[in-house]
PyMOL Python script that loads the backbone (N, CA, C, O; Angstrom):
from pymol import cmd

cmd.read_pdbstr("""\
ATOM      1  N   MET A   1     104.809 165.510  24.234  1.00  0.00           N
ATOM      2  CA  MET A   1     105.454 165.399  22.975  1.00  0.00           C
ATOM      3  C   MET A   1     106.222 164.080  22.992  1.00  0.00           C
ATOM      4  O   MET A   1     107.088 163.931  23.854  1.00  0.00           O
ATOM      5  N   PRO A   2     105.979 163.131  22.128  1.00  0.00           N
ATOM      6  CA  PRO A   2     106.744 161.888  22.187  1.00  0.00           C
ATOM      7  C   PRO A   2     108.121 161.989  22.113  1.00  0.00           C
ATOM      8  O   PRO A   2     108.558 162.956  21.489  1.00  0.00           O
ATOM      9  N   THR A   3     108.999 161.119  22.665  1.00  0.00           N
ATOM     10  CA  THR A   3     110.360 161.138  22.636  1.00  0.00           C
ATOM     11  C   THR A   3     110.989 160.180  21.661  1.00  0.00           C
ATOM     12  O   THR A   3     112.172 160.295  21.341  1.00  0.00           O
ATOM     13  N   ARG A   4     110.294 159.341  21.238  1.00  0.00           N
ATOM     14  CA  ARG A   4     110.694 158.307  20.331  1.00  0.00           C
ATOM     15  C   ARG A   4     109.861 158.325  19.036  1.00  0.00           C
ATOM     16  O   ARG A   4     108.649 158.531  19.101  1.00  0.00           O
ATOM     17  N   PRO A   5     110.408 158.138  18.003  1.00  0.00           N
ATOM     18  CA  PRO A   5     109.709 158.086  16.590  1.00  0.00           C
ATOM     19  C   PRO A   5     108.534 157.018  16.638  1.00  0.00           C
ATOM     20  O   PRO A   5     107.451 157.227  16.091  1.00  0.00           O
ATOM     21  N   SER A   6     108.829 155.877  17.325  1.00  0.00           N
ATOM     22  CA  SER A   6     107.714 154.879  17.492  1.00  0.00           C
ATOM     23  C   SER A   6     106.414 155.276  18.093  1.00  0.00           C
ATOM     24  O   SER A   6     105.375 154.647  17.891  1.00  0.00           O
ATOM     25  N   GLN A   7     106.509 156.474  18.933  1.00  0.00           N
ATOM     26  CA  GLN A   7     105.388 156.842  19.721  1.00  0.00           C
ATOM     27  C   GLN A   7     104.470 157.658  18.791  1.00  0.00           C
ATOM     28  O   GLN A   7     103.340 157.990  19.147  1.00  0.00           O
ATOM     29  N   ASN A   8     105.001 157.978  17.557  1.00  0.00           N
ATOM     30  CA  ASN A   8     104.227 158.739  16.474  1.00  0.00           C
ATOM     31  C   ASN A   8     103.521 157.759  15.506  1.00  0.00           C
ATOM     32  O   ASN A   8     102.833 158.160  14.567  1.00  0.00           O
ATOM     33  N   ASP A   9     103.713 156.559  15.764  1.00  0.00           N
ATOM     34  CA  ASP A   9     103.307 155.589  14.664  1.00  0.00           C
ATOM     35  C   ASP A   9     101.703 155.607  14.786  1.00  0.00           C
ATOM     36  O   ASP A   9     101.161 155.472  15.883  1.00  0.00           O
ATOM     37  N   PRO A  10     101.033 155.769  13.689  1.00  0.00           N
ATOM     38  CA  PRO A  10      99.591 155.861  13.803  1.00  0.00           C
ATOM     39  C   PRO A  10      98.836 154.614  14.392  1.00  0.00           C
ATOM     40  O   PRO A  10      97.889 154.633  15.178  1.00  0.00           O
ATOM     41  N   LYS A  11      99.510 153.448  13.799  1.00  0.00           N
ATOM     42  CA  LYS A  11      98.921 152.164  14.234  1.00  0.00           C
ATOM     43  C   LYS A  11      99.106 152.005  15.709  1.00  0.00           C
ATOM     44  O   LYS A  11      98.185 151.497  16.349  1.00  0.00           O
ATOM     45  N   ARG A  12     100.142 152.365  16.283  1.00  0.00           N
ATOM     46  CA  ARG A  12     100.558 152.154  17.610  1.00  0.00           C
ATOM     47  C   ARG A  12      99.543 153.142  18.544  1.00  0.00           C
ATOM     48  O   ARG A  12      98.957 152.702  19.533  1.00  0.00           O
ATOM     49  N   VAL A  13      99.447 154.285  18.164  1.00  0.00           N
ATOM     50  CA  VAL A  13      98.551 155.198  18.777  1.00  0.00           C
ATOM     51  C   VAL A  13      97.103 154.771  18.811  1.00  0.00           C
ATOM     52  O   VAL A  13      96.399 154.902  19.813  1.00  0.00           O
ATOM     53  N   ALA A  14      96.635 154.180  17.507  1.00  0.00           N
ATOM     54  CA  ALA A  14      95.328 153.688  17.453  1.00  0.00           C
ATOM     55  C   ALA A  14      95.113 152.387  18.463  1.00  0.00           C
ATOM     56  O   ALA A  14      94.099 152.188  19.131  1.00  0.00           O
ATOM     57  N   ALA A  15      96.187 151.623  18.428  1.00  0.00           N
ATOM     58  CA  ALA A  15      96.030 150.366  19.363  1.00  0.00           C
ATOM     59  C   ALA A  15      95.877 150.781  20.710  1.00  0.00           C
ATOM     60  O   ALA A  15      94.989 150.269  21.393  1.00  0.00           O
ATOM     61  N   TRP A  16      96.743 151.774  21.246  1.00  0.00           N
ATOM     62  CA  TRP A  16      96.457 152.256  22.662  1.00  0.00           C
ATOM     63  C   TRP A  16      95.171 152.854  22.872  1.00  0.00           C
ATOM     64  O   TRP A  16      94.564 152.637  23.921  1.00  0.00           O
ATOM     65  N   GLU A  17      94.657 153.654  21.890  1.00  0.00           N
ATOM     66  CA  GLU A  17      93.318 154.187  22.194  1.00  0.00           C
ATOM     67  C   GLU A  17      92.314 153.086  22.164  1.00  0.00           C
ATOM     68  O   GLU A  17      91.381 153.211  22.957  1.00  0.00           O
ATOM     69  N   ARG A  18      92.328 152.036  21.404  1.00  0.00           N
ATOM     70  CA  ARG A  18      91.438 151.003  21.524  1.00  0.00           C
ATOM     71  C   ARG A  18      91.666 150.270  23.041  1.00  0.00           C
ATOM     72  O   ARG A  18      90.684 149.980  23.724  1.00  0.00           O
ATOM     73  N   ARG A  19      92.813 150.043  23.428  1.00  0.00           N
ATOM     74  CA  ARG A  19      92.920 149.506  24.692  1.00  0.00           C
ATOM     75  C   ARG A  19      92.349 150.299  25.807  1.00  0.00           C
ATOM     76  O   ARG A  19      91.677 149.769  26.693  1.00  0.00           O
ATOM     77  N   ARG A  20      92.628 151.641  25.763  1.00  0.00           N
ATOM     78  CA  ARG A  20      92.010 152.509  26.839  1.00  0.00           C
ATOM     79  C   ARG A  20      90.506 152.475  26.734  1.00  0.00           C
ATOM     80  O   ARG A  20      89.832 152.349  27.756  1.00  0.00           O
ATOM     81  N   ARG A  21      89.972 152.577  25.586  1.00  0.00           N
ATOM     82  CA  ARG A  21      88.509 152.405  25.416  1.00  0.00           C
ATOM     83  C   ARG A  21      87.918 151.114  26.010  1.00  0.00           C
ATOM     84  O   ARG A  21      86.906 151.114  26.710  1.00  0.00           O
ATOM     85  N   SER A  22      88.619 150.018  25.683  1.00  0.00           N
ATOM     86  CA  SER A  22      88.218 148.744  26.104  1.00  0.00           C
ATOM     87  C   SER A  22      88.210 148.630  27.700  1.00  0.00           C
ATOM     88  O   SER A  22      87.232 148.203  28.313  1.00  0.00           O
ATOM     89  N   LEU A  23      89.243 148.999  28.235  1.00  0.00           N
ATOM     90  CA  LEU A  23      89.507 149.024  29.608  1.00  0.00           C
ATOM     91  C   LEU A  23      88.407 149.850  30.293  1.00  0.00           C
ATOM     92  O   LEU A  23      87.684 149.391  31.178  1.00  0.00           O
ATOM     93  N   GLY A  24      88.335 151.118  29.812  1.00  0.00           N
ATOM     94  CA  GLY A  24      87.247 152.093  30.392  1.00  0.00           C
ATOM     95  C   GLY A  24      85.899 151.495  30.393  1.00  0.00           C
ATOM     96  O   GLY A  24      85.186 151.618  31.389  1.00  0.00           O
ATOM     97  N   THR A  25      85.467 150.803  29.262  1.00  0.00           N
ATOM     98  CA  THR A  25      84.201 150.279  29.075  1.00  0.00           C
ATOM     99  C   THR A  25      83.919 149.154  30.037  1.00  0.00           C
ATOM    100  O   THR A  25      82.804 148.964  30.523  1.00  0.00           O
ATOM    101  N   ARG A  26      85.107 148.329  30.319  1.00  0.00           N
ATOM    102  CA  ARG A  26      84.936 147.269  31.267  1.00  0.00           C
ATOM    103  C   ARG A  26      84.747 147.845  32.813  1.00  0.00           C
ATOM    104  O   ARG A  26      83.910 147.412  33.605  1.00  0.00           O
ATOM    105  N   ILE A  27      85.566 148.765  33.044  1.00  0.00           N
ATOM    106  CA  ILE A  27      85.488 149.470  34.362  1.00  0.00           C
ATOM    107  C   ILE A  27      83.979 149.920  34.388  1.00  0.00           C
ATOM    108  O   ILE A  27      83.262 149.460  35.276  1.00  0.00           O
ATOM    109  N   GLN A  28      83.482 150.756  33.504  1.00  0.00           N
ATOM    110  CA  GLN A  28      82.312 151.292  33.707  1.00  0.00           C
ATOM    111  C   GLN A  28      81.094 150.162  33.810  1.00  0.00           C
ATOM    112  O   GLN A  28      80.142 150.283  34.580  1.00  0.00           O
ATOM    113  N   ARG A  29      81.258 149.211  33.040  1.00  0.00           N
ATOM    114  CA  ARG A  29      80.187 147.948  33.137  1.00  0.00           C
ATOM    115  C   ARG A  29      80.258 147.456  34.453  1.00  0.00           C
ATOM    116  O   ARG A  29      79.208 147.342  35.085  1.00  0.00           O
ATOM    117  N   LEU A  30      81.393 147.131  34.993  1.00  0.00           N
ATOM    118  CA  LEU A  30      81.358 146.513  36.323  1.00  0.00           C
ATOM    119  C   LEU A  30      80.883 147.536  37.477  1.00  0.00           C
ATOM    120  O   LEU A  30      80.214 147.177  38.446  1.00  0.00           O
ATOM    121  N   ARG A  31      81.259 148.685  37.275  1.00  0.00           N
ATOM    122  CA  ARG A  31      80.798 149.638  38.340  1.00  0.00           C
ATOM    123  C   ARG A  31      79.296 149.734  38.369  1.00  0.00           C
ATOM    124  O   ARG A  31      78.687 149.752  39.439  1.00  0.00           O
ATOM    125  N   ILE A  32      78.688 149.796  37.187  1.00  0.00           N
ATOM    126  CA  ILE A  32      77.237 149.823  37.012  1.00  0.00           C
ATOM    127  C   ILE A  32      76.673 148.464  37.552  1.00  0.00           C
ATOM    128  O   ILE A  32      75.736 148.487  38.351  1.00  0.00           O
ATOM    129  N   GLU A  33      77.195 147.338  37.156  1.00  0.00           N
ATOM    130  CA  GLU A  33      76.699 146.050  37.642  1.00  0.00           C
ATOM    131  C   GLU A  33      76.781 146.068  39.218  1.00  0.00           C
ATOM    132  O   GLU A  33      75.872 145.550  39.867  1.00  0.00           O
ATOM    133  N   ARG A  34      77.783 146.617  39.796  1.00  0.00           N
ATOM    134  CA  ARG A  34      77.802 146.683  41.302  1.00  0.00           C
ATOM    135  C   ARG A  34      77.067 147.787  41.856  1.00  0.00           C
ATOM    136  O   ARG A  34      77.145 147.986  43.069  1.00  0.00           O
ATOM    137  N   GLY A  35      76.350 148.544  41.116  1.00  0.00           N
ATOM    138  CA  GLY A  35      75.488 149.559  41.725  1.00  0.00           C
ATOM    139  C   GLY A  35      76.181 150.784  42.300  1.00  0.00           C
ATOM    140  O   GLY A  35      75.720 151.430  43.241  1.00  0.00           O
ATOM    141  N   LEU A  36      77.413 151.085  41.621  1.00  0.00           N
ATOM    142  CA  LEU A  36      78.104 152.084  42.186  1.00  0.00           C
ATOM    143  C   LEU A  36      78.111 153.376  41.151  1.00  0.00           C
ATOM    144  O   LEU A  36      78.131 153.282  39.924  1.00  0.00           O
ATOM    145  N   THR A  37      78.091 154.578  41.900  1.00  0.00           N
ATOM    146  CA  THR A  37      78.355 155.821  41.087  1.00  0.00           C
ATOM    147  C   THR A  37      79.727 156.121  40.787  1.00  0.00           C
ATOM    148  O   THR A  37      80.590 155.435  41.334  1.00  0.00           O
ATOM    149  N   GLN A  38      80.049 157.011  40.028  1.00  0.00           N
ATOM    150  CA  GLN A  38      81.474 157.248  39.620  1.00  0.00           C
ATOM    151  C   GLN A  38      82.022 157.923  40.893  1.00  0.00           C
ATOM    152  O   GLN A  38      83.171 157.658  41.246  1.00  0.00           O
ATOM    153  N   GLU A  39      81.366 158.666  41.505  1.00  0.00           N
ATOM    154  CA  GLU A  39      81.944 159.283  42.808  1.00  0.00           C
ATOM    155  C   GLU A  39      82.105 158.253  43.845  1.00  0.00           C
ATOM    156  O   GLU A  39      82.995 158.421  44.679  1.00  0.00           O
ATOM    157  N   GLN A  40      81.338 157.179  43.900  1.00  0.00           N
ATOM    158  CA  GLN A  40      81.463 156.104  44.973  1.00  0.00           C
ATOM    159  C   GLN A  40      82.845 155.211  44.555  1.00  0.00           C
ATOM    160  O   GLN A  40      83.667 154.856  45.399  1.00  0.00           O
ATOM    161  N   LEU A  41      82.950 154.933  43.219  1.00  0.00           N
ATOM    162  CA  LEU A  41      84.020 154.159  42.877  1.00  0.00           C
ATOM    163  C   LEU A  41      85.325 155.036  42.915  1.00  0.00           C
ATOM    164  O   LEU A  41      86.438 154.553  43.119  1.00  0.00           O
ATOM    165  N   ALA A  42      85.105 156.241  42.720  1.00  0.00           N
ATOM    166  CA  ALA A  42      86.409 157.164  42.754  1.00  0.00           C
ATOM    167  C   ALA A  42      86.893 157.153  44.279  1.00  0.00           C
ATOM    168  O   ALA A  42      88.088 157.034  44.551  1.00  0.00           O
ATOM    169  N   LEU A  43      85.985 157.274  45.181  1.00  0.00           N
ATOM    170  CA  LEU A  43      86.379 157.308  46.645  1.00  0.00           C
ATOM    171  C   LEU A  43      86.942 155.894  47.052  1.00  0.00           C
ATOM    172  O   LEU A  43      87.980 155.840  47.711  1.00  0.00           O
ATOM    173  N   LEU A  44      86.309 154.800  46.690  1.00  0.00           N
ATOM    174  CA  LEU A  44      86.857 153.608  47.035  1.00  0.00           C
ATOM    175  C   LEU A  44      88.172 153.245  46.492  1.00  0.00           C
ATOM    176  O   LEU A  44      88.953 152.526  47.115  1.00  0.00           O
ATOM    177  N   SER A  45      88.448 153.791  45.214  1.00  0.00           N
ATOM    178  CA  SER A  45      89.696 153.547  44.658  1.00  0.00           C
ATOM    179  C   SER A  45      90.849 154.551  44.794  1.00  0.00           C
ATOM    180  O   SER A  45      91.993 154.301  44.417  1.00  0.00           O
ATOM    181  N   GLY A  46      90.441 155.774  45.395  1.00  0.00           N
ATOM    182  CA  GLY A  46      91.436 156.742  45.577  1.00  0.00           C
ATOM    183  C   GLY A  46      91.695 157.611  44.359  1.00  0.00           C
ATOM    184  O   GLY A  46      92.769 158.194  44.207  1.00  0.00           O
ATOM    185  N   LEU A  47      90.753 157.682  43.550  1.00  0.00           N
ATOM    186  CA  LEU A  47      90.856 158.454  42.180  1.00  0.00           C
ATOM    187  C   LEU A  47      90.010 159.612  42.363  1.00  0.00           C
ATOM    188  O   LEU A  47      89.106 159.536  43.195  1.00  0.00           O
ATOM    189  N   SER A  48      90.182 160.692  41.686  1.00  0.00           N
ATOM    190  CA  SER A  48      89.272 161.762  41.668  1.00  0.00           C
ATOM    191  C   SER A  48      88.121 161.358  40.773  1.00  0.00           C
ATOM    192  O   SER A  48      88.340 160.473  39.946  1.00  0.00           O
ATOM    193  N   ARG A  49      86.940 161.894  40.843  1.00  0.00           N
ATOM    194  CA  ARG A  49      85.864 161.462  39.915  1.00  0.00           C
ATOM    195  C   ARG A  49      86.246 161.857  38.497  1.00  0.00           C
ATOM    196  O   ARG A  49      85.993 161.091  37.567  1.00  0.00           O
ATOM    197  N   ASN A  50      86.826 162.991  38.307  1.00  0.00           N
ATOM    198  CA  ASN A  50      87.286 163.576  37.037  1.00  0.00           C
ATOM    199  C   ASN A  50      88.254 162.496  36.161  1.00  0.00           C
ATOM    200  O   ASN A  50      88.100 162.163  34.986  1.00  0.00           O
ATOM    201  N   VAL A  51      89.303 162.057  37.110  1.00  0.00           N
ATOM    202  CA  VAL A  51      90.101 161.011  36.468  1.00  0.00           C
ATOM    203  C   VAL A  51      89.416 159.730  35.977  1.00  0.00           C
ATOM    204  O   VAL A  51      89.661 159.164  34.912  1.00  0.00           O
ATOM    205  N   LEU A  52      88.475 159.331  36.953  1.00  0.00           N
ATOM    206  CA  LEU A  52      87.664 158.048  36.712  1.00  0.00           C
ATOM    207  C   LEU A  52      86.875 158.184  35.481  1.00  0.00           C
ATOM    208  O   LEU A  52      86.780 157.277  34.654  1.00  0.00           O
ATOM    209  N   MET A  53      86.242 159.472  35.363  1.00  0.00           N
ATOM    210  CA  MET A  53      85.391 159.540  34.146  1.00  0.00           C
ATOM    211  C   MET A  53      86.335 159.570  32.877  1.00  0.00           C
ATOM    212  O   MET A  53      85.978 159.055  31.817  1.00  0.00           O
ATOM    213  N   ASP A  54      87.459 160.146  33.022  1.00  0.00           N
ATOM    214  CA  ASP A  54      88.359 160.108  31.728  1.00  0.00           C
ATOM    215  C   ASP A  54      88.815 158.682  31.414  1.00  0.00           C
ATOM    216  O   ASP A  54      88.977 158.316  30.250  1.00  0.00           O
ATOM    217  N   VAL A  55      89.019 157.887  32.460  1.00  0.00           N
ATOM    218  CA  VAL A  55      89.393 156.500  32.289  1.00  0.00           C
ATOM    219  C   VAL A  55      88.233 155.726  31.641  1.00  0.00           C
ATOM    220  O   VAL A  55      88.363 155.082  30.600  1.00  0.00           O
ATOM    221  N   GLU A  56      87.184 155.830  32.280  1.00  0.00           N
ATOM    222  CA  GLU A  56      86.034 155.127  31.704  1.00  0.00           C
ATOM    223  C   GLU A  56      85.678 155.492  30.286  1.00  0.00           C
ATOM    224  O   GLU A  56      85.146 154.629  29.587  1.00  0.00           O
ATOM    225  N   HIS A  57      85.917 156.659  29.809  1.00  0.00           N
ATOM    226  CA  HIS A  57      85.660 157.142  28.366  1.00  0.00           C
ATOM    227  C   HIS A  57      86.806 156.963  27.566  1.00  0.00           C
ATOM    228  O   HIS A  57      86.773 157.388  26.411  1.00  0.00           O
ATOM    229  N   GLY A  58      88.026 156.284  28.086  1.00  0.00           N
ATOM    230  CA  GLY A  58      89.078 155.974  27.230  1.00  0.00           C
ATOM    231  C   GLY A  58      90.035 157.286  26.861  1.00  0.00           C
ATOM    232  O   GLY A  58      90.932 157.288  26.018  1.00  0.00           O
ATOM    233  N   ARG A  59      89.659 158.303  27.626  1.00  0.00           N
ATOM    234  CA  ARG A  59      90.499 159.421  27.264  1.00  0.00           C
ATOM    235  C   ARG A  59      91.765 159.540  28.012  1.00  0.00           C
ATOM    236  O   ARG A  59      92.598 160.388  27.693  1.00  0.00           O
ATOM    237  N   ARG A  60      91.942 158.730  28.988  1.00  0.00           N
ATOM    238  CA  ARG A  60      93.134 158.718  29.868  1.00  0.00           C
ATOM    239  C   ARG A  60      93.636 157.394  30.080  1.00  0.00           C
ATOM    240  O   ARG A  60      92.841 156.460  30.183  1.00  0.00           O
ATOM    241  N   GLY A  61      94.990 157.197  30.162  1.00  0.00           N
ATOM    242  CA  GLY A  61      95.421 155.950  30.718  1.00  0.00           C
ATOM    243  C   GLY A  61      95.708 156.076  32.161  1.00  0.00           C
ATOM    244  O   GLY A  61      95.658 157.142  32.776  1.00  0.00           O
ATOM    245  N   ILE A  62      96.011 154.926  32.667  1.00  0.00           N
ATOM    246  CA  ILE A  62      96.245 155.006  34.178  1.00  0.00           C
ATOM    247  C   ILE A  62      97.475 154.083  34.581  1.00  0.00           C
ATOM    248  O   ILE A  62      97.798 153.098  33.918  1.00  0.00           O
ATOM    249  N   LEU A  63      98.111 154.489  35.705  1.00  0.00           N
ATOM    250  CA  LEU A  63      99.348 153.650  36.266  1.00  0.00           C
ATOM    251  C   LEU A  63      98.809 152.456  36.633  1.00  0.00           C
ATOM    252  O   LEU A  63      97.649 152.339  37.028  1.00  0.00           O
ATOM    253  N   HIS A  64      99.652 151.488  36.517  1.00  0.00           N
ATOM    254  CA  HIS A  64      99.258 150.054  37.082  1.00  0.00           C
ATOM    255  C   HIS A  64      98.727 150.015  38.507  1.00  0.00           C
ATOM    256  O   HIS A  64      97.815 149.303  38.927  1.00  0.00           O
ATOM    257  N   GLU A  65      99.497 150.955  39.218  1.00  0.00           N
ATOM    258  CA  GLU A  65      98.959 150.935  40.750  1.00  0.00           C
ATOM    259  C   GLU A  65      97.501 151.329  40.916  1.00  0.00           C
ATOM    260  O   GLU A  65      96.787 150.751  41.735  1.00  0.00           O
ATOM    261  N   ARG A  66      97.066 152.298  40.153  1.00  0.00           N
ATOM    262  CA  ARG A  66      95.707 152.804  40.126  1.00  0.00           C
ATOM    263  C   ARG A  66      94.743 151.552  39.571  1.00  0.00           C
ATOM    264  O   ARG A  66      93.665 151.325  40.119  1.00  0.00           O
ATOM    265  N   LEU A  67      95.155 150.867  38.591  1.00  0.00           N
ATOM    266  CA  LEU A  67      94.521 149.809  38.031  1.00  0.00           C
ATOM    267  C   LEU A  67      94.199 148.633  39.174  1.00  0.00           C
ATOM    268  O   LEU A  67      93.156 147.985  39.269  1.00  0.00           O
ATOM    269  N   PHE A  68      95.233 148.554  39.905  1.00  0.00           N
ATOM    270  CA  PHE A  68      94.993 147.547  41.051  1.00  0.00           C
ATOM    271  C   PHE A  68      94.030 148.127  42.062  1.00  0.00           C
ATOM    272  O   PHE A  68      93.187 147.402  42.589  1.00  0.00           O
ATOM    273  N   ASP A  69      94.134 149.440  42.353  1.00  0.00           N
ATOM    274  CA  ASP A  69      93.161 150.081  43.284  1.00  0.00           C
ATOM    275  C   ASP A  69      91.650 149.965  42.827  1.00  0.00           C
ATOM    276  O   ASP A  69      90.783 149.584  43.615  1.00  0.00           O
ATOM    277  N   ILE A  70      91.369 150.322  41.476  1.00  0.00           N
ATOM    278  CA  ILE A  70      90.093 150.149  40.895  1.00  0.00           C
ATOM    279  C   ILE A  70      89.633 148.720  40.863  1.00  0.00           C
ATOM    280  O   ILE A  70      88.457 148.444  41.104  1.00  0.00           O
ATOM    281  N   ALA A  71      90.558 147.770  40.560  1.00  0.00           N
ATOM    282  CA  ALA A  71      90.125 146.317  40.647  1.00  0.00           C
ATOM    283  C   ALA A  71      89.799 145.855  42.092  1.00  0.00           C
ATOM    284  O   ALA A  71      88.899 145.046  42.317  1.00  0.00           O
ATOM    285  N   LYS A  72      90.541 146.384  43.024  1.00  0.00           N
ATOM    286  CA  LYS A  72      90.104 145.934  44.408  1.00  0.00           C
ATOM    287  C   LYS A  72      88.731 146.542  44.834  1.00  0.00           C
ATOM    288  O   LYS A  72      87.881 145.913  45.465  1.00  0.00           O
ATOM    289  N   ALA A  73      88.602 147.932  44.389  1.00  0.00           N
ATOM    290  CA  ALA A  73      87.281 148.479  44.591  1.00  0.00           C
ATOM    291  C   ALA A  73      85.998 147.809  43.994  1.00  0.00           C
ATOM    292  O   ALA A  73      84.888 147.866  44.524  1.00  0.00           O
ATOM    293  N   LEU A  74      86.293 147.165  42.823  1.00  0.00           N
ATOM    294  CA  LEU A  74      85.301 146.556  42.173  1.00  0.00           C
ATOM    295  C   LEU A  74      85.135 145.030  42.593  1.00  0.00           C
ATOM    296  O   LEU A  74      84.135 144.371  42.311  1.00  0.00           O
ATOM    297  N   GLY A  75      86.201 144.558  43.282  1.00  0.00           N
ATOM    298  CA  GLY A  75      86.002 143.073  43.788  1.00  0.00           C
ATOM    299  C   GLY A  75      86.397 142.229  42.804  1.00  0.00           C
ATOM    300  O   GLY A  75      85.870 141.117  42.771  1.00  0.00           O
ATOM    301  N   VAL A  76      87.335 142.564  41.874  1.00  0.00           N
ATOM    302  CA  VAL A  76      87.986 141.770  40.835  1.00  0.00           C
ATOM    303  C   VAL A  76      89.429 141.943  40.906  1.00  0.00           C
ATOM    304  O   VAL A  76      89.957 142.801  41.613  1.00  0.00           O
ATOM    305  N   SER A  77      90.118 141.051  40.106  1.00  0.00           N
ATOM    306  CA  SER A  77      91.532 141.076  39.989  1.00  0.00           C
ATOM    307  C   SER A  77      91.970 142.119  38.861  1.00  0.00           C
ATOM    308  O   SER A  77      91.195 142.441  37.961  1.00  0.00           O
ATOM    309  N   ALA A  78      93.049 142.540  38.953  1.00  0.00           N
ATOM    310  CA  ALA A  78      93.579 143.428  37.857  1.00  0.00           C
ATOM    311  C   ALA A  78      93.713 142.641  36.512  1.00  0.00           C
ATOM    312  O   ALA A  78      93.505 143.210  35.440  1.00  0.00           O
ATOM    313  N   ALA A  79      94.050 141.377  36.585  1.00  0.00           N
ATOM    314  CA  ALA A  79      94.073 140.533  35.427  1.00  0.00           C
ATOM    315  C   ALA A  79      92.705 140.378  34.860  1.00  0.00           C
ATOM    316  O   ALA A  79      92.589 140.210  33.646  1.00  0.00           O
ATOM    317  N   GLU A  80      91.667 140.420  35.628  1.00  0.00           N
ATOM    318  CA  GLU A  80      90.301 140.280  35.141  1.00  0.00           C
ATOM    319  C   GLU A  80      89.905 141.478  34.376  1.00  0.00           C
ATOM    320  O   GLU A  80      89.151 141.356  33.411  1.00  0.00           O
ATOM    321  N   LEU A  81      90.381 142.676  34.756  1.00  0.00           N
ATOM    322  CA  LEU A  81      90.075 143.887  34.055  1.00  0.00           C
ATOM    323  C   LEU A  81      90.866 143.932  32.667  1.00  0.00           C
ATOM    324  O   LEU A  81      90.433 144.586  31.718  1.00  0.00           O
ATOM    325  N   LEU A  82      91.918 143.281  32.613  1.00  0.00           N
ATOM    326  CA  LEU A  82      92.699 143.392  31.552  1.00  0.00           C
ATOM    327  C   LEU A  82      92.510 142.265  30.506  1.00  0.00           C
ATOM    328  O   LEU A  82      92.908 142.313  29.342  1.00  0.00           O
ATOM    329  N   GLU A  83      91.870 141.285  31.069  1.00  0.00           N
ATOM    330  CA  GLU A  83      91.543 140.046  30.218  1.00  0.00           C
ATOM    331  C   GLU A  83      90.960 140.285  28.935  1.00  0.00           C
ATOM    332  O   GLU A  83      89.902 140.903  28.819  1.00  0.00           O
ATOM    333  N   GLY A  84      91.739 139.725  27.755  1.00  0.00           N
ATOM    334  CA  GLY A  84      91.149 139.923  26.438  1.00  0.00           C
ATOM    335  C   GLY A  84      91.497 141.325  25.855  1.00  0.00           C
ATOM    336  O   GLY A  84      91.015 141.575  24.750  1.00  0.00           O
ATOM    337  N   ILE A  85      92.183 142.167  26.387  1.00  0.00           N
ATOM    338  CA  ILE A  85      92.466 143.562  25.965  1.00  0.00           C
ATOM    339  C   ILE A  85      93.771 143.350  25.144  1.00  0.00           C
ATOM    340  O   ILE A  85      94.727 142.823  25.714  1.00  0.00           O
ATOM    341  N   ARG A  86      93.861 143.689  23.972  1.00  0.00           N
ATOM    342  CA  ARG A  86      95.117 143.559  23.137  1.00  0.00           C
ATOM    343  C   ARG A  86      95.486 144.764  22.563  1.00  0.00           C
ATOM    344  O   ARG A  86      96.489 144.827  21.851  1.00  0.00           O
TER     345      ARG A  86
END
""", "prot")
cmd.dss("prot")
cmd.show_as("cartoon", "prot")
cmd.util.cbc("prot")
cmd.orient("prot")
């Protein structure tokens, strides 16, 4: 349950949903380009496969620490993963 009224703002909620989907799509694209399965990327990044699956489909946000772990496993910087996501 949101603790601040601004967290209920439909525009804000929609913007975060777009960002999660964009990031997830980018992670999935890079994973496939590198020939990795979800299981392999999950093991390399320290995530569970279920969490990675939710991230790739934009159903779940991740802590910045995990973003760095995923980026390292994919051989890119965290900045590259986030580039252009607004």
